[in-house]
N, C-alpha and C positions, 0 to 999 in steps of 0.2 A: 261587225260587232254592233249590236243594236243598242246596248246600254253603256253609258260612260262609266268608267271605273276611276274613282278619284286616286290621286297620288298616295294618300294615306291608306286606302284600301289595297293598292298595289304593294306597298311596303308590308302591310299586315300579311298579305298572301305569300310573298316571298319568304317572310320570316316563318310562316307556317310550314312552307315547303322545306325550308332548311331544317326546321325542328323535326319534321317527319323523316327527312333523309337521314339525319343523325340516328334516328330510331330504327330505320329499316335497313340501311346499307350494311351495318355489321353482320346481320343475319344473312343477307344475300351473299355477302363475301364468304361467310363461313360455309354456306351451302354450295358454293361454287357457281352461283348464278350471276355474280358480278365480281370483276377483278378489283382489287384494292386500288390500283392506279386509276381505274375508271371512276370509282366512287370518289376518290380524292379530287379528281379533275372536275367531276360534276358538282361537288360541294364548293370547290373554288369558283366555278362559274356562277353558282347560285349566290354565293357571298358577294361576288363582284356586282351582280345585278342589284343586290340590296344596297351596297355602297353607292352605286350610281343613283338609284331612286332616292336614297336619303340625301345625297348632294343636291339633286333636283328639288327636293322638298325644301331644303334649307335655302336654296337660291331662287325659289319660285317668284318672290316679289320682284327681284331684280330682272329676272327673265321676262316676266309679264310687262314690267316697265319698259324694257328695251323693245319688246315686240309692239308695244303701244305707240312707239315713235313712228313718225312718217318714214316710209322706205328710204328716202334720200338722206334723212338724218341718220338712220341705222347704217347706211353705206358709208357715211362720213365717219361715224364712230369706228366702224370696222377698219377703214382705210387709215385713220389717224388716231387709233386707240390710245397710244402712249401719250401723244401730244394733248389729246382731249382730257385724259386723266390728269396730266400735269396742270393744265389750265383750270380744271375744276378744283384742284387742290389749292392753287393760288387764289382763285376767286373765293373759296371758302375761308381761307386765311384772312383775306381782306375784309370779308363780311364780318368775321369774328372780331377783327381789330376795330372795325367801325362800331360794332355794337358795344365794345368795351370802352368807347370814348376816343377812338383813333389810335394811331401808333404812338408808342412811348417816346417822350422827348427828352 
């Protein structure tokens, strides 16, 4: 593939394909060129592709942030993900308390 295709363009394309399939599959089924079960399965696959691409698009900043980390840091996050998340939440709570003037007394 010589040209990069953006995530937005990929979502647009799969939506176009889904729209086109909804328009052409009924006629193909009626003419006996396509079984209804195959049409349903293909639409299900196309819609799953769209859901995945939309999830990637919504998570793009987090994914890029993770990939920008040094490899050893990424390995630590993968190995200790739940602990890292808990520590990050505790740190965020402490920082919020400090900004608010410290813990309530």
